[in-house]
N, C-alpha and C positions, 0 to 999 in steps of 0.2 A: 425281751428279757426284763423282768421287774428290777427296779432300782430301789435300794434300801440304804438306810444309814444306821450306824451303831448308836443305840441310845446310851449316852455316856453314863448316866446314873445307874445303869443296870448291866454294864459291860465291864469286865475286869480281867486282868491277867494275874494269875497266882504263880509264884515260883517257890521252889523248895530245894534245899541243899542239905546234905548231911553235915552236921556240926560235930567235931571231935569223934567222928566215926560211930556215934551212938544214937543221935536223935536227928529229927528234921527241924530245920529252921524254915519257917514259911513267911512269905511276904506277898504284898499285893501292889499292883498298879491299878488305880481307879481312874474314872473319867476318861475312858478310852473312846476315841472317836475313830470313825472309819466309814468306808463306803463298800457296798456289796451289790453285785448283780447275781440274781439267783431265781431260778424257776425249777421247782421240784420235778417238773416233767422233762427238764433238760439239765440234769444235775452236773453233767460233765462240762457245762459251760459256766459253772460257778467261777466268779472272780471276786477278789476283795483286796483292799489295802487298808492299812491303819498306820498311824503315827501317834506316839504319845510322849509326854515329857518324862524323862528318866528321873527327874527330881521328885516325882510324885510317889516314889517307892515308900512303902510303909511296912514295917515288921512289928510295930508296937513297942520297940525299944529305941529310944531316941539316939543313944550313943551308937548302937549298931547301925541304925539308919544313916547317921552321919558318916560312918565308916564306909558303908556300901555306896554312898554318893561320892566318896572321895576318889582320888586318882588310883587308889589301890584296887578299886572295883569298877564302878560305872563311869567315873570321871565326868560327872554331869556338867562341870564348868566348861569342859571342852567338847563334850558330846551330849548336848541337851536332849536329843530325841532318840527313841528306839522305834524302828519301823519294820513292817512286814508287807510284802507284796506277793500275791499268789501268781503262779505261772502256769499251773495245770490243775486239773481235778479229775479224779478217777473214782467211779462208783465201785465199791467193793462189797456192798450189801444193800439191803433195801433202803436204809437211811444213813449208811456209812460211806465215807469217802477218804481217800488219801489226797490231800491237797499239797502240791509242790509249791515252793515259793522261796523267797529270799528274805532272810532276817538281817537287818543292819543294826549293829550294837557296837558302840565305841568306834564308829567309823569303819568297821569291818563288815562286809557283806558275805554271807554264806548261805548255801542252799540248806533249808530246814523243812522237812516234810511234816505235815500236821495230820494226825488221825482225827477226823471230824465226824461228829454225829449230828444229824439234823433232827431237831426235837419237835418240829411241827409249826403250824401257823394258827393264829387266833385273831379275831376281831376284838379289840379291847377299847376301853375308855382312853381318852387323851385329854389331860388337863392342862390348861393354860390360864395363869392368873386365877386359879381356884375354880375355873369353869370347865365342865366336861365338854370339849369340842370334838369328841370322837364320833364315830369309832375310827380307830386306826388299826391297820393290819400289822401284827408283830410276828416275827419268826425267831425261834431259838436254836442255838448251836452251841456245842461244847467241843473243844479241841484239846488234844494232848500232844506234847512233843518233849523230846529230850535234846539238850545241847551240851556240848563240852565248852565250858566257859573259857578254857585256854585257847580255843579256836578263835575267840573274839578279843584276845589280848587282856582278858581279865585273869591275871596271873598271880595275884597276891596269895600266899599261903604260908603255913608253917607246919613243921612235922610234929607228930606225937609218937609215943612209944609204939614199937612193933610195926613200923612202916606206915603208920596212919598219917592223916593230914587234918588240919583244923577245919577246912572247908572242902567238901568234895568237888572235884572237877565237873562232875555231871550235875546239871541243873534240870529239874523236871518242871514243865510248864503246863498249866491248865488255863485255857482261855474260855470264858463264858461270854457269849454274845447274845444280846437282845437287839434284834434288828427291827427297824420300823420302816414300812414301805412308804416311799415317797409318793405324793399325789400326782 
């Protein structure tokens, strides 16, 4: 089984939530690291895990980012990391999988399935200190998931007219992974 690592500069987790019931607020976690075991000939044996710093959250609005890092939301002072570890993989299409796994957020671990699409592999350049030391084999994946933030103790909210809320309980996640095969 080939071993891979997540290329941090090209791997990210995007999140989005409804704000005031009318629009999406989007944010990112960048510099995601992780490890992956994957062979497209044996996709059901796919495994991976990742852990990243919660404080790296970015929405583009400093005041909102500070609030999201606070105890009202991610509480990064007490829970500095978010992690995910796969527990199963099921092929559901030619390049599509359901990956079972456990997400840990704010010290709470819950099962969260990912809908994963394998984007293929390519031999590519690899630069170190401005010198191409490639080629390196890269693989791409994109995953989607939905979580209920209340399940993880992320409970801050306020009401708006007609039964609405300031921030939706449902958070949608998109994970873009560029994996590099280890030598």
